[in-house]
N, C-alpha and C positions, 0 to 999 in steps of 0.2 A: 508550333505546339510543343509544350514542355513534355519530356518523356515522363512516364509514370514514376512516382516515388515508390521505391521498393521497401517492403515492410516485412519484418520477422516478428512473429507472435509466439511468445513462449508462455505456456499456460492457456493454449487456445481453446481447450474444451471446458474451461471454467466460465463463470458468469461474465467476467470482464473480457475474456478471450472471445466468447461467442458474440458479445455486443460489438467488439472491435471488428469482427468479420461482417457484422451487419453494417457497420459504418463504411467499411471498405466497399461492400456491395452497393451501398447507396451512392458512392462517389463515381460509379461508372468506371472509366478507364484511367482515373487519376492516380490510382494506387495499384501496385502489383505485389501479391503475397509471394515471397521467395522462400519462407520457411515457417513451419508450424511445429510446435512441440507440446507435449503433455506427459504426465507421469505414467498413466496406465490405461487411458480410455481408448482402446484399440478401435472400436466401432466408430466412435465420434471422430477420431483422428482420420480414419479412412474416408469417412463421408466428407469431411472438410477438405481433404486432399483432392478428392474426386471433383469437388466444386471449384477450388481455387488454384489447383495445379501448381503447387510449390515445387521448388527444385529439391528441397531437403525437408524431411520429417524426422523429428527426434522423439524417442520415447524413453522416459527415465527408468522404467521397470524392465530390466534386461530379460526377464523371463517372458515378457510379452513381445519381444522384438520379432521373433520368427512369425508369430501370428499376424503381426502388423504387416510385415513384408509380404506375406502371402495375399493380402487383400488390398494392397495399395495399387494404384495405377502404375503401369510400367514406366521406368525411367526416373523414378523418384529415389534419391539417395536416403537411406535410413541410418540414423545415428542413434547410439544407445547409451543409456546410463546418465549419471550426473554430468559427466564430461560432454556427452552428446548434447544434452540440453544447453549447457553453458556455451558450447561452440556456436549456437545460433546467435549469440551476442555479437558475432563477427560478421553477420550477414545482413544486408539491407541498409538502406539509408536511415531507417527508423527501427529500433528494437523495442517492442512493447513487452515489458516484463510484467506478466499477469500471473506469475506463479504465486501460490498461496504460501505465506509464511516464510520462515528463515531459509527454506530451500531455494529461494530466489537470489541469494547472495551472489553466487558465482556468475549468474546471468548478468546481474548489475555490474559487477566488476569487469567482466569480459567485454561488455558493450562499451563501457567508458574507456577502458584501456585501448580498445580498437578505434577510438575516435568517433563513435557513433552518437546519434541522438538517442537517448534513452527516454522512452515514454514510460514513466515509472508508476506502476500501479501496485508494486510490491514494497510497501513502506517498511516492512520488517528488515529488509536487507540494509536500508540506510540507517534505521534505528540501531540495529545490532552491530553493524560493521562500519559505523561512521568514520573512524580514523582511517580505515583502509579505503573506503569508498571516496572520501574527499581527496585523497592522493590520486586515485584513478580518475576522478572528475577533472583534474587539472591536465589530463592528457590532451594533446593538440587535437582540436576538432570535436572533443566530447562536450555534450551538454545534457542536462536533465530538464525535461518538461514534465511536471507532475500531472498524474492522471487522477489522483484523489481529488474529489470535487472541491474540498476546502483549499487545498494547495494550488489547484488550478485557478481557483477564484483569486487567491492572493497574487499569483503570477499575473493575472489579467489586471488586477487593481494597481499593481506597481507600475505598469506601463513600460513602453519600450526603452525610454531613457534610463530608467532605474534597473531594467533587466541587464543592461550592459555592465552595470556596477557589480552584478552578482556572478559574473563569469570569472572563475579563477584562472589565473595565468599559468602557463606551463611551469612546473617545478614548485608551485605553491602548496601549502599544506593547511588543512583546517577549513572550517566553514567560511564562506565569503563574508565580508562586512556588509551590514545592512546600509542602504543609502541613508545619509545623514538626516534627511527630512522625514523619515518614517519614525513615528512615535510609538505605534502599537499595532499589532496584528490581533484581530478578533476572529477566532474560529468558532463556527456555530456547530451545535450538536442537537440532533433531533430529540435527544432524551431517551430514545429507544422504546421498547414495548413496556418498560416498567416506570416510565416517568410519572412522578406524583405518588408513587407507592412508598411506604415506609419499610424499614428493614424487617419488621415483624411480619409483613405481608409477603416477603420474598423468600422466606426460609424453605418453602416447599414448591416453588415454581418448577415447571417441567421444561424439558428440552423444547417441546412444541411451543410453550409460552415464550421462551427466549427467542425462538426463531420467527415469531410473528411480528416482524418489524412494521411500524405503521406507515412508513413513507418510502423506504428503499427496498429493492429486490436484490439481495446479495447472497454470496455463498454462506454456508453454515458457520465457518470460523469467524469471519468478519461480522456476521450478524450477532453472534454471541458476544463478541468484543464490544459491539455497539450497546448491547443490553447492560454490560458492566461498566461502561464508559472507558474501558481500557483502550478501545479504538481511538477515543479522543486524546487520551494520554499519549499514545504512540504518535498521533498526529501533531501534538505539541512538540515532541522531540524532533519529528520530521521537519516541522516548520523552522525550528531553530537551526537545523543542519542545512536546509535548503536556502534559507533567506538571511542567515547570519544575525537574526534578532535574538537578544538574550531572553531568558525565561521570564524575567520580571516584566517584559513588554509583550508577552503573548497571553491573551485572555480567552477563556472559554465561556460561551453563553449558550444556554438552552434555547433553541428556536424550533418549536415542534412542527412548523409548516415546512421546513426544509426548502425554503425558497431563497433566502439569503444564505449563500454558501460560505462566505467569509467577507471580512471588511479590513481595510487598512486605514488607520488614522494618521494624518500628517501633522507637521509641526504648526501649521496655521489654523488648526482646529477642524479642517475638512476631513470627512470620512468618505471613502469610496468603497462601494460594495458591488459584488457581482450577484445577480439574481437570475434564476431560471427555475422551472419546475424540475423536480428531482429526476434526472435522466443521465446515466453515466455515459451515454453516447456523446453528449456534448463535450466533456473533458477529453474523451478519447479522440474525437474529431479535432479538437483544439490542438492536442499534442501531435497529431499527424500532420496538420496543415500549417502550423506556426512557422513563420510570422503572419501568414495569411489566415483568413477566416474560412472555416469549412463551409461549403456552400449550402449543405442541407441543414435546415433548422431542427434542432432537438431541444426539448424543454421550453418551448415558446410559452410565454405567459399570457393568459387571458386576464387582462387587468381588471376588467369589469367583474370577474368572478372571484377576486381576492378581497375578502371583507376585512381581514386583519392579519398583521404580522406580529407575533408575540416574542418577547425575549425575557430571559430570567437567569439567575445564577444556578449552577449545578448543585445538587444535593450531595455534598462531598462525604457526609457521614454515611449515607446509605450506599454510595457508590465509591468505595475507597480506592478502587483501581486507578482512578484519575490521579490521586495524590501519590500513589505508589509509583506511577510512571514519571511524574514530575520529579520525585525524589531521585529516581535512577538517572533521569536526564541531567539533573544538576550535578550529580556525582560524576557523571561522564565516564570516560574510559570504557572498561568492559561491563560496567553496571547495566547499561541498556541491553546488552546481549543477555545478561542473566535475567533481566526483567522479561524479555521477549521469550526466552526459552521456558521459563517457569510458567508463563501464561499459556504457551502452546501446549505444554504438558497438561495443565489444569483444564483447559478448554476441551482437549481431546478426551480427558476423563469424564468431564461433564456430558459431552455428546454421547459417550458410550454408556451413560447411566451409572458411572462409578463414583461420581462426586456431585454434591449439591451445588446449586448456583452460588450461594454465599461462600462455599468452599473454594471457589476459583480465587477470590481475593485472599483467602486464608493461605492457600498454597503459595501464591506469589509472595506474600508478605514473609512467610517462613523461609522461603528460598532466599530472598534478598537479605534476611537477617543473617544468613550464613555466607554472604558474598565475600569472595576473596579476589581482590583486584589483580588483573594481569594486563600487560601491555599488548596492545593490538597493533602489530606492524604489517602483517600480511594475512591472507585469507585463512591460512592454517591456524593462526592465533585466534581468529574469530571462531573457527570451528571448534577449537579446544575449549574456549570459554563457554560456548553453547553446550558442548558435551558435559562440562563440569556442572553447569547449572541444571541441566536436565537430570543428571544423576542425583543431585540434591532434591530436586522437585519430586522425582519418583520415590525417593526415600521418605519425603514428607507425606506423600500419598499413602505409602505403606503404613506409616505410623498412624495415620488417620483411620485406615481400615482396621487396624488392630484395636484401636480405642473405640471404634463404633459399636 
């Protein structure tokens, strides 16, 4: 019998982290949780630790460390702060990065530099820090298995032979080259809660409206990103970096049923798609078990119950965040870091009731208009670009407040 595969879950108290623990529990003795980490959720972390008995628990908020240590089962090491969370990237056979937003960058880089399998659910770290992440990705033993449903679908559609072509060799730099027979990637978008509405109908939508996603259950930030189509824009950048396909060969189509998760078109005209009901446990299980298949079925389709699968173009005029993301991706360098930082500032303001929904795209556009390129060589460079963009975005918000 094979020993259990050890797993480190960073962001364990969020939506993806909780579902990952469900997947581990469903697998019986096949996986062993060696580390758990979250930013501030002391109670949830303690309950998870009591159930899964990790060796290490990390909490990002230093002020909560003593409270956490007091309620953890004995014998568990507590690590603290950003460095503590990042250090979990050195533990386990598989590191699941389920941290929300840019804060996941150091976990991504640490896991890859330490030669781990990175189950990547934190797209922002690859988007913002691509030049640094790609160098770390070339570390001996390192690999990325995407957990985003769309990129997991592409990974499956490419197949085993083509996956080998996407693994960078030690010392290489930049995204891998796409296999020569791949013509196009097609990423599907549900369209979010505002699909079919015009810009005049969206001026006064509320936070609750934006969080009412029709097909997926996700955290607040990614759900708002889905409503603006920024999430899909970030996913296009991520697909470019993961699979080495240029932007002219990545297409977005709206597919409201969320059953077809992505497609790959090949040079002979064949298109291969991955289909399942929307359930994030499927890509999580795929990333943990690869190259084997996870034994528990998640997202199984009742084919007799599916009456139609619809596809159509996105409304780029009503949802300008998609093109803002593509523009930043094509610019490259530190531009995606500015895009991501501006979006995080704007979404946080929207969730706090300080910005209208259309204002999210306006803040991102104004921030990118002030973009000043910098070279990204190491993590500190990415952090500096992120900080510069956030300062601009905060200033844009302040100007909007004064003019309101």
